[in-house]
Backbone bond lengths (Angstrom), bond angles and torsions (degrees), N, CA, C in turn:
res aa  C-N    CA-C-N  psi(-1)  N-CA   C-N-CA  omega(-1)  CA-C   N-CA-C  phi
1 M - - - 1.464 - - 1.528 109.83 -
2 K 1.326 116.68 133.20 1.460 121.21 -176.84 1.522 110.80 -67.62
3 Y 1.318 115.73 134.72 1.458 120.95 -179.33 1.522 110.17 -70.06
4 D 1.325 117.25 134.56 1.463 124.01 -179.59 1.524 108.67 -117.24
5 V 1.313 116.71 100.27 1.463 120.78 -175.51 1.529 111.49 -68.83
6 V 1.337 117.23 -30.79 1.460 120.09 179.50 1.531 110.25 -65.80
7 S 1.340 116.15 -45.84 1.468 119.80 177.79 1.523 111.37 -62.33
8 H 1.335 116.37 -39.68 1.462 121.10 178.67 1.528 109.91 -61.72
9 A 1.329 116.66 -45.76 1.468 120.52 -179.18 1.526 111.03 -64.58
10 K 1.330 117.34 -39.50 1.461 120.58 178.98 1.528 111.06 -66.91
11 K 1.328 116.07 -35.13 1.462 119.96 176.36 1.526 110.21 -63.63
12 V 1.325 116.87 -43.58 1.465 120.96 178.09 1.529 110.22 -60.64
13 S 1.330 116.62 -42.11 1.454 120.87 178.94 1.530 111.20 -62.72
14 S 1.325 116.23 -43.93 1.467 120.73 179.37 1.533 111.11 -63.06
15 M 1.327 116.29 -41.92 1.463 120.14 179.12 1.525 110.65 -65.76
16 S 1.327 116.76 -37.37 1.459 120.88 177.64 1.527 110.20 -62.92
17 T 1.325 115.94 -43.61 1.467 120.45 179.21 1.528 110.62 -62.91
18 S 1.331 117.29 -43.09 1.466 121.20 -179.57 1.525 111.51 -62.76
19 L 1.337 116.85 -43.75 1.462 120.12 178.50 1.530 111.38 -64.26
20 S 1.326 115.90 -40.33 1.462 119.81 179.83 1.524 110.62 -63.53
21 E 1.333 116.44 -41.00 1.462 120.46 178.55 1.535 110.65 -66.36
22 M 1.328 116.43 -39.39 1.456 120.16 177.59 1.526 110.62 -62.05
23 A 1.330 116.52 -42.46 1.463 120.89 179.12 1.527 110.76 -66.11
24 R 1.330 117.05 -36.47 1.466 120.48 178.63 1.529 110.65 -64.98
25 Q 1.327 115.82 -41.98 1.460 119.98 -178.14 1.529 111.79 -69.78
26 L 1.328 116.70 -40.70 1.465 120.24 -177.07 1.523 112.86 -82.24
27 G 1.314 115.93 -29.58 1.455 120.55 -171.33 1.520 109.65 94.41
28 P 1.337 117.74 148.92 1.472 121.21 -174.71 1.529 113.95 -56.68
29 K 1.336 117.05 -44.39 1.468 119.23 -176.37 1.528 111.60 -68.16
30 A 1.332 116.92 -45.42 1.469 120.22 -179.88 1.526 110.56 -64.20
31 F 1.316 116.53 -38.11 1.464 120.56 178.06 1.533 109.69 -62.73
32 A 1.344 116.43 -48.52 1.472 120.65 -179.17 1.528 111.12 -62.30
33 D 1.329 116.44 -43.37 1.466 120.00 179.39 1.532 111.05 -63.26
34 S 1.320 116.16 -41.15 1.470 120.29 179.74 1.529 110.42 -62.60
35 Y 1.344 116.51 -42.09 1.469 119.33 179.74 1.538 110.58 -63.95
36 R 1.325 116.04 -46.20 1.468 119.66 -177.07 1.528 111.74 -66.32
37 N 1.341 116.03 -30.79 1.464 119.79 -179.16 1.522 113.38 -87.37
38 G 1.322 116.77 -5.45 1.460 120.86 -177.12 1.521 114.71 -54.62
39 P 1.341 119.36 -47.66 1.466 119.68 -178.24 1.525 114.18 -59.49
40 Q 1.330 117.53 -39.50 1.469 118.37 -178.73 1.534 110.89 -70.76
41 H 1.322 117.43 -31.54 1.459 120.01 176.37 1.522 110.43 -72.43
42 L 1.328 116.76 -29.07 1.459 120.20 174.47 1.523 109.97 -63.58
43 T 1.325 116.76 -39.66 1.469 120.71 176.12 1.522 110.96 -61.35
44 S 1.325 116.38 -41.78 1.465 120.31 178.09 1.514 111.29 -63.49
45 L 1.327 116.06 -38.91 1.460 120.40 178.52 1.521 110.62 -61.84
46 L 1.323 116.56 -43.35 1.469 120.81 -178.99 1.531 111.36 -69.70
47 D 1.340 116.31 -35.54 1.466 119.83 -177.19 1.530 112.75 -79.03
48 D 1.338 116.09 -43.65 1.463 120.07 -169.76 1.528 114.22 -108.15
49 G 1.341 117.10 -15.26 1.459 119.51 -177.86 1.514 111.82 88.45
50 P 1.341 118.05 162.05 1.471 121.74 -174.55 1.522 113.98 -65.14
51 S 1.327 118.32 -27.17 1.467 119.98 -176.32 1.523 112.50 -66.41
52 K 1.332 118.15 -22.76 1.469 121.63 -177.49 1.540 113.10 -91.49
53 L 1.331 115.83 -1.59 1.462 118.10 -176.85 1.523 111.03 -75.06
54 T 1.327 116.41 137.95 1.460 121.58 173.07 1.527 108.99 -82.09
55 E 1.330 116.63 168.57 1.452 120.34 179.37 1.530 110.88 -63.62
56 S 1.332 116.21 -36.36 1.474 118.20 178.25 1.525 111.05 -66.75
57 S 1.335 116.83 -34.58 1.466 120.17 176.95 1.524 110.33 -66.42
58 R 1.328 115.92 -42.72 1.470 119.63 178.74 1.528 110.62 -62.79
59 Q 1.327 115.73 -40.87 1.460 120.08 177.92 1.523 111.09 -62.13
60 A 1.331 117.45 -44.45 1.465 121.58 179.72 1.520 110.67 -61.74
61 L 1.335 116.71 -40.33 1.462 120.12 179.68 1.524 111.37 -68.24
62 R 1.343 117.35 -38.95 1.468 119.92 178.11 1.525 110.63 -61.98
63 V 1.330 116.04 -44.88 1.464 119.77 179.65 1.524 110.49 -65.06
64 Y 1.326 116.37 -47.80 1.467 120.30 -176.19 1.527 111.47 -63.02
65 Y 1.338 116.54 -49.43 1.465 119.37 -179.16 1.527 111.54 -66.13
66 G 1.338 116.65 -39.03 1.459 119.29 178.57 1.516 111.71 -61.39
67 A 1.343 115.88 -42.62 1.463 120.16 179.34 1.521 111.55 -67.29
68 Q 1.341 116.70 -42.51 1.460 119.98 179.96 1.527 111.46 -63.80
69 E 1.323 116.31 -42.82 1.466 119.92 179.48 1.521 110.98 -64.44
70 Y 1.331 116.67 -39.51 1.464 120.14 177.63 1.525 110.97 -63.42
71 M 1.329 117.23 -49.57 1.463 120.37 -178.60 1.523 111.50 -62.33
72 D 1.334 117.01 -38.82 1.466 120.45 177.91 1.529 111.05 -64.17
73 A 1.345 116.00 -43.55 1.468 120.13 -178.47 1.525 110.87 -65.71
74 K 1.330 116.24 -41.58 1.465 118.81 -178.91 1.521 111.08 -71.35
75 R 1.324 116.73 -39.04 1.461 120.83 177.43 1.535 110.22 -60.05
76 Q 1.333 116.70 -43.84 1.465 120.10 -178.83 1.523 111.32 -67.55
77 L 1.332 116.96 -38.13 1.464 119.75 176.41 1.520 110.23 -61.33
78 A 1.328 116.81 -44.32 1.467 120.45 178.79 1.523 111.26 -61.94
79 L 1.325 117.17 -41.66 1.469 120.95 178.19 1.514 110.87 -63.03
80 N 1.323 117.24 -41.89 1.468 120.25 179.26 1.521 111.18 -63.07
81 L 1.329 116.43 -40.40 1.462 120.37 179.22 1.527 111.53 -67.25
82 L 1.323 117.06 -31.65 1.465 120.91 -179.38 1.519 112.93 -77.35
83 T 1.319 117.92 -29.55 1.462 120.06 -167.77 1.530 115.08 -112.18
84 S 1.317 118.57 -9.86 1.468 119.77 -177.79 1.523 110.91 -98.23
85 P 1.332 118.57 115.57 1.470 120.58 177.68 1.525 112.53 -59.24
86 K 1.323 117.58 -28.50 1.468 121.12 -179.44 1.518 112.23 -68.29
87 L 1.330 117.23 -15.49 1.459 120.84 -178.06 1.525 112.29 -102.99
88 A 1.331 116.21 22.92 1.469 119.11 171.82 1.524 109.34 -66.07
89 T 1.339 116.76 -32.36 1.460 122.41 173.78 1.522 108.42 -134.13
90 L 1.321 115.33 162.58 1.462 120.36 179.04 1.514 108.77 -148.20
91 T 1.315 116.37 127.53 1.459 121.58 175.16 1.520 108.45 -99.01
92 T 1.319 116.95 113.53 1.461 120.90 178.36 1.519 109.79 -157.83
93 T 1.326 115.76 146.46 1.464 121.30 172.50 1.517 110.42 -104.60
94 D 1.327 117.21 6.19 1.461 121.46 179.86 1.520 109.32 -78.75
95 S 1.329 116.28 106.06 1.462 120.33 -174.22 1.526 112.54 -68.14
96 V 1.337 117.32 -29.74 1.471 119.96 179.62 1.520 109.84 -67.59
97 A 1.338 115.95 -50.62 1.464 119.97 179.55 1.525 110.76 -61.82
98 A 1.332 116.10 -42.57 1.470 119.94 -178.94 1.522 111.10 -61.14
99 S 1.350 117.16 -41.38 1.464 119.62 -178.16 1.528 111.54 -67.01
100 V 1.339 117.29 -36.44 1.465 120.47 179.05 1.531 110.22 -68.76
101 I 1.332 116.66 -47.50 1.466 120.77 -178.22 1.527 110.63 -64.24
102 R 1.327 116.03 -39.91 1.465 119.24 178.03 1.534 110.71 -66.38
103 A 1.330 116.92 -39.61 1.471 120.29 179.04 1.529 110.99 -62.35
104 I 1.337 116.95 -39.49 1.467 119.85 177.78 1.523 109.99 -65.33
105 G 1.326 116.30 -44.05 1.461 120.10 -179.87 1.514 113.16 -62.17
106 L 1.324 116.61 -31.87 1.467 121.65 -178.83 1.527 112.60 -98.64
107 N 1.341 116.89 3.11 1.471 123.27 -176.50 1.525 111.29 52.90
108 Q 1.329 114.80 49.92 1.455 120.98 176.55 1.529 108.88 -107.00
109 P 1.334 118.19 142.40 1.464 120.33 -175.38 1.521 113.52 -76.29
110 L 1.322 116.31 143.49 1.451 122.14 165.38 1.531 107.58 -84.81
111 P 1.334 118.44 168.55 1.477 119.54 -178.37 1.526 113.64 -52.14
112 A 1.331 117.97 -41.88 1.469 120.12 -179.06 1.525 111.83 -65.59
113 D 1.336 117.27 -31.88 1.463 120.21 -178.64 1.529 111.39 -66.20
114 R 1.324 116.06 -35.16 1.473 119.31 178.68 1.530 111.08 -64.89
115 I 1.329 115.52 -29.07 1.460 120.70 178.51 1.529 110.92 -80.89
116 L 1.348 115.86 -42.27 1.462 120.15 -173.09 1.522 113.74 -79.75
117 Q 1.331 117.84 -33.12 1.462 119.59 -174.06 1.531 113.88 -55.49
118 P 1.334 119.75 -47.28 1.472 118.57 178.73 1.528 112.88 -63.49
119 I 1.336 116.59 -23.61 1.460 120.46 -177.19 1.527 111.37 -83.76
120 V 1.331 116.42 -43.29 1.468 120.24 -173.62 1.525 112.58 -93.60
121 A 1.353 117.86 -14.40 1.467 120.34 -177.30 1.520 110.78 -68.46
122 D 1.329 115.33 151.06 1.462 120.73 173.22 1.524 108.68 -135.58
123 A 1.310 116.94 -175.49 1.469 121.17 -174.87 1.527 112.90 -99.19
124 S 1.317 117.64 19.43 1.466 120.00 -173.42 1.525 113.99 -84.11
125 K 1.324 117.45 -2.47 1.472 122.39 -178.66 1.525 111.40 55.66
126 Q 1.337 116.22 37.90 1.459 120.13 -175.29 1.525 113.28 -78.05
127 F 1.356 117.41 -4.61 1.459 119.81 179.50 1.526 111.99 -116.11
128 D 1.334 117.46 12.00 1.463 120.80 -172.29 1.523 114.02 -66.17
129 D 1.337 117.94 -38.49 1.467 120.76 -172.69 1.519 113.11 -74.26
130 Y 1.321 116.65 -47.60 1.471 120.35 -172.92 1.526 113.42 -108.09
131 E 1.319 117.88 -12.83 1.466 122.65 175.15 1.531 112.64 53.65
132 M 1.333 115.28 53.41 1.463 120.77 178.16 1.531 110.47 -115.60
133 E 1.345 115.75 36.55 1.465 119.24 -174.25 1.522 112.87 -64.95
134 F 1.341 117.88 -30.47 1.458 119.13 -178.37 1.530 112.50 -81.09
135 S 1.335 115.94 -4.21 1.467 120.22 170.95 1.527 111.00 -106.94
136 Y 1.353 115.84 2.26 1.467 122.49 176.29 1.532 111.18 60.52
137 L 1.348 114.45 36.02 1.463 121.63 175.66 1.525 107.36 -113.67
138 D 1.337 116.32 107.13 1.462 118.32 -178.22 1.528 110.47 -83.11
139 D 1.329 115.21 170.21 1.467 120.57 -174.49 1.519 112.62 -59.44
140 S 1.329 117.83 -38.95 1.464 120.05 -178.36 1.525 110.87 -65.50
141 Q 1.341 117.03 -38.78 1.462 120.09 176.82 1.522 110.93 -63.61
142 L 1.329 115.82 -42.85 1.460 119.85 -177.79 1.530 111.41 -71.06
143 Q 1.319 117.21 -32.73 1.462 119.49 175.78 1.531 110.80 -67.27
144 D 1.330 116.46 -39.66 1.463 119.75 174.75 1.520 110.57 -63.36
145 L 1.338 115.79 -42.11 1.458 120.22 178.67 1.526 110.40 -62.83
146 S 1.325 115.96 -41.20 1.459 120.09 178.96 1.530 111.07 -61.13
147 W 1.320 116.36 -40.65 1.468 120.68 178.13 1.532 110.72 -62.55
148 D 1.337 115.30 -45.68 1.465 119.82 179.51 1.525 111.05 -63.51
149 E 1.340 116.46 -43.74 1.455 120.14 -179.31 1.522 111.62 -67.53
150 F 1.337 116.46 -31.64 1.464 119.66 177.04 1.523 111.04 -59.09
151 H 1.323 116.06 -42.36 1.456 119.14 -179.53 1.527 111.97 -78.16
152 R 1.344 116.33 -27.32 1.460 118.28 179.16 1.520 110.99 -80.63
153 W 1.321 116.51 -30.27 1.452 120.81 177.23 1.532 107.85 -115.88
154 Y 1.344 117.19 -124.02 1.470 119.27 -176.08 1.516 111.43 -137.19
155 S 1.322 117.45 16.17 1.454 119.10 -161.72 1.520 115.82 -97.19
156 T 1.317 113.94 173.39 1.466 123.69 169.26 1.520 106.68 -111.59
157 S 1.333 116.69 -164.94 1.470 118.44 178.46 1.522 111.30 -63.08
158 G 1.345 116.57 -20.89 1.461 119.12 176.60 1.510 112.86 -65.56
159 Y 1.318 116.55 -22.00 1.464 120.10 -178.75 1.521 111.05 -60.05
160 I 1.322 116.72 -46.90 1.453 118.53 -176.17 1.523 110.37 -68.82
161 H 1.337 117.41 -30.48 1.463 119.78 175.24 1.526 109.57 -64.21
162 G 1.322 116.64 -40.73 1.460 120.62 176.85 1.511 112.12 -63.40
163 Q 1.334 116.71 -37.37 1.463 120.54 178.06 1.527 110.79 -64.86
164 I 1.322 116.22 -37.73 1.464 120.13 -179.25 1.527 110.74 -70.39
165 V 1.333 116.64 -47.74 1.463 120.67 -177.50 1.527 111.02 -67.74
166 T 1.337 116.49 -44.37 1.467 120.52 -177.84 1.519 108.22 -85.27
167 R 1.313 115.49 73.79 1.463 121.77 -174.53 1.525 111.27 -70.41
168 C 1.312 114.77 170.85 1.460 121.71 178.16 1.530 110.21 -61.75
169 L 1.327 116.75 126.84 1.460 122.66 176.98 1.534 108.16 -90.03
170 I 1.331 116.54 121.64 1.468 121.26 -173.13 1.526 110.13 -108.16
171 S 1.322 116.12 131.00 1.456 121.27 179.94 1.524 110.56 -134.05
172 P 1.328 117.92 143.86 1.463 120.18 176.40 1.518 113.50 -78.44
173 V 1.330 117.62 -8.29 1.467 121.70 179.57 1.526 109.78 -129.63
174 T 1.314 115.79 166.02 1.460 121.33 -179.45 1.527 111.20 -62.10
175 L 1.323 115.95 136.88 1.466 121.65 179.56 1.521 110.47 -101.63
176 P 1.326 116.86 154.51 1.469 118.97 174.40 1.529 110.05 -67.76
177 P 1.321 118.11 146.01 1.474 120.65 -177.33 1.517 113.33 -62.67
178 S 1.324 117.85 -17.34 1.468 120.06 -180.00 1.531 111.97 -68.63
179 L 1.327 118.64 -27.88 1.465 119.86 -176.08 1.527 113.16 -67.68
180 P 1.343 120.11 -49.61 1.477 117.48 176.89 1.521 112.62 -62.30
181 K 1.346 117.68 -29.52 1.460 119.79 177.44 1.527 110.64 -66.15
182 I 1.339 116.11 -39.89 1.463 119.91 177.61 1.524 110.41 -63.87
183 L 1.332 116.96 -43.66 1.461 120.27 -179.62 1.528 111.42 -64.49
184 D 1.328 117.40 -38.11 1.465 120.42 176.17 1.530 110.75 -62.17
185 E 1.331 116.82 -38.05 1.465 119.93 179.25 1.529 111.04 -68.96
186 V 1.342 116.94 -35.58 1.467 119.81 175.21 1.516 109.76 -58.78
187 R 1.320 116.41 -45.59 1.467 120.88 -179.65 1.533 110.90 -62.35
188 M 1.316 117.27 -41.90 1.463 120.50 179.36 1.534 111.06 -65.42
189 C 1.335 115.72 -39.54 1.464 118.49 -179.73 1.519 111.75 -65.05
190 Y 1.333 116.88 -33.64 1.457 119.66 175.64 1.522 110.64 -59.04
191 A 1.327 115.79 -38.85 1.460 119.98 -176.29 1.519 112.12 -60.19
192 F 1.328 116.22 -31.93 1.466 120.20 -175.96 1.526 112.37 -111.17
193 G 1.342 116.39 15.07 1.454 120.05 175.29 1.504 114.92 65.79
194 Q 1.329 118.26 28.50 1.469 122.05 -177.47 1.531 109.85 -91.15
195 M 1.330 115.34 75.74 1.458 121.15 -172.06 1.528 112.89 -70.74
196 V 1.330 117.17 -36.80 1.469 119.38 178.08 1.526 109.69 -62.40
197 A 1.318 116.37 -41.27 1.468 120.36 178.50 1.527 110.96 -61.36
198 I 1.346 116.22 -37.02 1.468 119.75 179.28 1.523 110.28 -63.26
199 Y 1.340 117.32 -39.84 1.465 119.79 177.29 1.528 110.57 -61.18
200 G 1.327 116.32 -43.22 1.461 119.89 178.32 1.511 111.70 -62.50
201 L 1.320 116.13 -40.98 1.465 120.40 179.96 1.527 111.08 -68.04
202 C 1.323 117.54 -35.96 1.462 119.92 178.01 1.529 110.70 -66.35
203 R 1.325 116.73 -40.63 1.465 118.42 175.47 1.521 110.10 -63.98
204 G 1.336 115.88 -39.91 1.460 119.52 177.72 1.520 112.37 -64.25
205 L 1.341 116.44 -37.42 1.464 120.83 178.94 1.523 110.56 -61.20
206 V 1.336 116.21 -50.41 1.465 120.50 -177.91 1.521 110.71 -65.81
207 E 1.333 116.81 -45.86 1.463 120.05 -176.64 1.528 111.39 -67.32
208 T 1.323 117.14 -39.54 1.471 120.47 178.34 1.523 110.64 -62.12
209 A 1.343 116.31 -44.01 1.464 120.35 -179.83 1.528 110.97 -64.33
210 I 1.328 117.07 -44.61 1.468 120.59 -179.53 1.523 110.53 -63.21
211 T 1.330 117.49 -43.52 1.463 120.91 179.14 1.521 111.26 -64.61
212 D 1.331 116.25 -40.25 1.461 120.55 177.46 1.523 110.75 -59.49
213 V 1.338 117.29 -45.05 1.464 120.87 179.28 1.531 110.21 -64.83
214 C 1.328 117.79 -40.78 1.468 120.99 178.01 1.525 111.20 -55.93
215 V 1.323 116.32 -45.29 1.468 120.37 -179.76 1.517 110.76 -66.76
216 R 1.309 116.46 -43.09 1.465 120.45 -173.31 1.526 113.65 -75.17
217 I 1.351 117.92 -22.10 1.466 119.93 175.65 1.533 110.82 -95.64
218 G 1.331 116.91 -1.96 1.454 120.39 175.88 1.508 115.28 90.98
219 A 1.329 118.52 7.52 1.466 120.62 177.93 1.521 111.24 -73.59
220 L 1.315 117.09 -25.94 1.463 123.70 176.49 1.523 108.91 -129.84
221 T 1.336 115.75 148.53 1.462 120.09 172.46 1.516 109.09 -97.79
222 K 1.300 116.06 159.67 1.464 118.89 177.24 1.519 110.93 -65.87
223 A 1.325 116.87 -30.35 1.467 119.74 177.17 1.528 110.45 -64.30
224 Q 1.329 116.36 -42.02 1.467 119.86 177.00 1.521 110.91 -64.51
225 L 1.306 115.70 -39.73 1.464 120.03 -179.82 1.522 111.90 -62.57
226 E 1.325 116.80 -36.60 1.464 121.40 -176.34 1.519 113.53 -88.94
227 D 1.339 116.87 -4.43 1.461 120.66 -179.81 1.525 110.85 -68.48
228 D 1.329 116.73 145.34 1.468 121.64 -178.65 1.524 112.61 -62.29
229 Y 1.331 117.27 -23.69 1.463 120.47 -177.98 1.523 112.13 -103.29
230 F 1.320 115.71 20.90 1.469 119.76 -177.70 1.525 111.78 -56.39
231 F 1.331 118.28 -48.40 1.464 120.70 -174.54 1.531 112.04 -70.96
232 R 1.337 116.94 -24.51 1.472 119.70 174.71 1.529 110.43 -76.59
233 D 1.335 116.04 -43.25 1.463 120.56 -175.06 1.526 113.67 -80.99
234 F 1.324 116.34 -27.05 1.464 120.11 -176.85 1.535 110.26 -131.07
235 P 1.341 116.68 66.79 1.468 119.94 -178.65 1.537 110.67 -64.61
236 P 1.315 116.06 166.16 1.467 119.79 -175.16 1.526 114.64 -52.86
237 H 1.357 117.59 -39.42 1.463 118.43 -175.45 1.526 111.89 -62.44
238 R 1.338 117.75 -32.21 1.468 120.16 178.34 1.525 110.32 -68.28
239 R 1.322 115.80 -44.67 1.464 119.34 -178.38 1.533 111.51 -68.30
240 I 1.328 116.74 -35.26 1.467 120.29 176.42 1.531 110.28 -64.15
241 N 1.336 116.48 -44.44 1.461 120.42 -179.57 1.528 112.24 -63.20
242 W 1.319 116.98 -29.60 1.463 120.89 -179.82 1.536 112.13 -75.37
243 T 1.303 117.12 -25.85 1.472 118.97 -167.85 1.527 115.09 -115.22
244 L 1.333 118.72 -19.04 1.464 120.33 -174.07 1.525 111.25 -129.22
245 R 1.315 114.98 155.12 1.454 121.43 179.64 1.531 109.83 -134.88
246 G 1.311 115.96 161.13 1.452 122.21 171.16 1.514 114.16 57.01
247 S 1.334 115.22 -133.98 1.459 120.84 -174.88 1.530 111.90 -66.49
248 D 1.338 116.58 -29.57 1.467 118.56 178.70 1.527 111.01 -68.93
249 K 1.330 116.62 -37.14 1.466 119.16 175.84 1.522 110.31 -64.63
250 S 1.326 116.67 -42.83 1.469 120.10 177.80 1.522 111.09 -62.43
251 E 1.339 116.34 -40.10 1.461 120.45 179.05 1.527 111.07 -64.71
252 A 1.331 117.12 -39.05 1.468 120.44 178.89 1.529 110.56 -62.47
253 F 1.331 117.09 -44.33 1.464 119.92 178.71 1.529 110.60 -65.87
254 A 1.337 116.53 -38.76 1.464 120.00 179.86 1.527 110.88 -64.27
255 L 1.331 116.94 -43.42 1.463 120.71 178.86 1.517 110.83 -66.35
256 Y 1.328 116.87 -40.50 1.466 119.61 -179.98 1.528 110.39 -63.12
257 T 1.327 116.07 -41.15 1.467 119.76 179.90 1.527 111.09 -67.11
258 A 1.343 116.43 -46.71 1.467 120.47 -177.87 1.521 111.83 -62.42
259 T 1.321 116.75 -43.52 1.466 119.41 -179.29 1.522 111.48 -71.70
260 S 1.324 117.00 -37.02 1.468 119.99 -179.90 1.520 111.72 -64.65
261 R 1.335 116.89 -38.39 1.471 119.67 179.79 1.534 110.96 -61.67
262 V 1.320 116.13 -39.48 1.466 119.50 178.88 1.518 110.92 -72.53
263 I 1.325 116.82 -44.20 1.471 121.15 -179.08 1.524 110.77 -59.24
264 H 1.335 116.39 -40.89 1.470 120.53 -176.36 1.522 113.33 -91.24
265 G 1.338 116.34 7.82 1.454 120.00 169.87 1.506 116.55 82.73
266 S 1.331 118.90 7.70 1.469 119.30 -179.31 1.522 112.29 -87.23
267 K 1.328 116.81 -5.98 1.453 120.62 179.90 1.515 109.54 -152.73
268 A 1.339 116.26 143.22 1.465 120.51 177.73 1.531 109.76 -82.62
269 P 1.335 117.65 151.04 1.463 120.04 178.01 1.515 111.18 -61.37
270 E 1.326 116.43 138.66 1.452 121.62 172.90 1.530 108.53 -150.47
271 D 1.313 115.83 142.16 1.465 121.79 -178.23 1.523 111.12 52.99
272 T 1.331 114.95 51.35 1.464 120.87 -178.18 1.524 111.60 -59.34
273 A 1.324 117.44 -38.58 1.468 120.39 -179.04 1.518 110.83 -58.49
274 S 1.340 117.86 -39.14 1.461 121.07 179.74 1.524 110.98 -64.70
275 I 1.340 117.05 -40.59 1.468 120.83 178.49 1.526 110.13 -62.23
276 V 1.332 116.97 -42.90 1.468 120.47 179.97 1.524 110.18 -63.29
277 R 1.315 116.38 -48.19 1.470 120.35 -177.64 1.526 111.45 -64.13
278 R 1.317 116.55 -42.07 1.470 120.10 179.90 1.524 111.05 -65.49
279 S 1.320 117.07 -38.22 1.470 120.66 179.90 1.524 110.88 -65.51
280 I 1.326 116.68 -45.38 1.465 120.37 179.06 1.526 110.10 -62.13
281 A 1.328 116.82 -44.99 1.464 120.70 -178.77 1.525 111.41 -63.11
282 L 1.336 117.24 -39.70 1.467 120.32 179.61 1.527 110.77 -65.34
283 V 1.324 117.21 -43.46 1.470 120.40 179.48 1.535 109.97 -63.13
284 E 1.315 117.44 -39.13 1.472 120.06 176.21 1.528 110.84 -60.19
285 R 1.328 116.68 -45.12 1.473 120.13 -179.46 1.522 110.96 -67.50
286 L 1.328 117.33 -35.93 1.470 121.34 177.56 1.528 111.08 -58.51
287 Y 1.347 116.42 -50.71 1.465 119.15 -178.29 1.520 111.72 -70.82
288 S 1.329 117.96 -32.04 1.462 119.85 176.15 1.521 110.65 -66.72
289 R 1.326 116.37 -39.73 1.472 121.21 179.27 1.527 111.48 -60.51
290 H 1.315 116.58 -39.14 1.466 121.14 -176.15 1.533 112.10 -103.01
291 A 1.321 117.77 16.40 1.467 120.92 -173.67 1.521 112.41 -57.28
292 H 1.346 117.32 -45.36 1.469 119.48 -176.25 1.527 111.93 -65.47
293 P 1.345 119.53 -52.87 1.474 117.77 178.52 1.528 113.24 -62.70
294 L 1.327 117.25 -34.52 1.463 118.81 179.32 1.520 111.44 -68.97
295 A 1.331 116.66 -35.55 1.461 120.18 -179.50 1.530 111.67 -73.46
296 S 1.361 117.10 -30.36 1.462 120.22 -175.77 1.523 113.24 -97.22
297 N 1.341 116.51 -22.61 1.461 120.36 -178.45 1.518 110.36 -78.08
298 R 1.305 116.64 136.59 1.469 119.78 -179.43 1.517 112.06 -61.31
299 N 1.361 117.46 -27.22 1.459 119.38 177.65 1.513 112.36 -64.82
300 A 1.360 116.34 -21.93 1.469 119.87 -179.21 1.509 112.23 -66.79
301 L 1.321 115.88 -16.90 1.459 119.02 -179.76 1.522 111.66 -78.37
302 T 1.321 116.56 -13.82 1.468 118.96 -177.47 1.519 109.72 -130.09
303 P 1.342 117.50 72.22 1.469 119.11 177.27 1.511 111.03 -61.97
304 M 1.326 116.23 157.34 1.456 121.76 -178.51 1.526 112.04 -55.54
């Protein structure tokens, strides 16, 4: 059966909502106590059978199993997003799934995580290196994953860092096939510490997306795009002005300047992860801004 990441993300969201409601009904302390007491009640269940369980035991088991199932589901979703090349980008208009996938990519907590983190956290600093605590993936798991991915692909431990930083890019409309290829190259460059190349790829990501939108909304023709003097006649600032407004336009110019300085050797790479994250976020906002015309315009059916 084909894996459906949107359904998986919606399931995680539903489980998060259910746990949050359970915690609201029980109260924070009773919820925490029930979770911590869950394992010992599981022993009672195995020893004495379900008929001997008290209501408090049943409550503890519901909380414990619900939390474990949620953490397992979210952990697996995060692993799928980290290891599947097909999930470098995702086309969906499902806002629930998009918010969950984006939260995992940015390591932001869902409602259930805010409840569970104080309960399951310890002082071992097991999330210090990769900071994936809200996906319940500790450093040792990610280091093992990095080792496995190194042999399956070509990477070192930097590979998994690239997978984390280069999160899934979510769009409400179909993207050109060049964008996931660029994101895959960003991830590969992380593996070998090629930071200058990442800056070039980030500029390419933003510029490719902006040019694609220009063509699909009719601001540019394909003939103009393929002309030998395209870059002279339609420099980046013109295409940015056609497609973005306000703070997003300023961000596009800022990213173009920052990446160009590194590409042309006038500045060394610094805070590469921020450039990658900002580029992905800008491209997401670009396609969201033009979602309606792209979805209704016949050119939207044939992305670059």
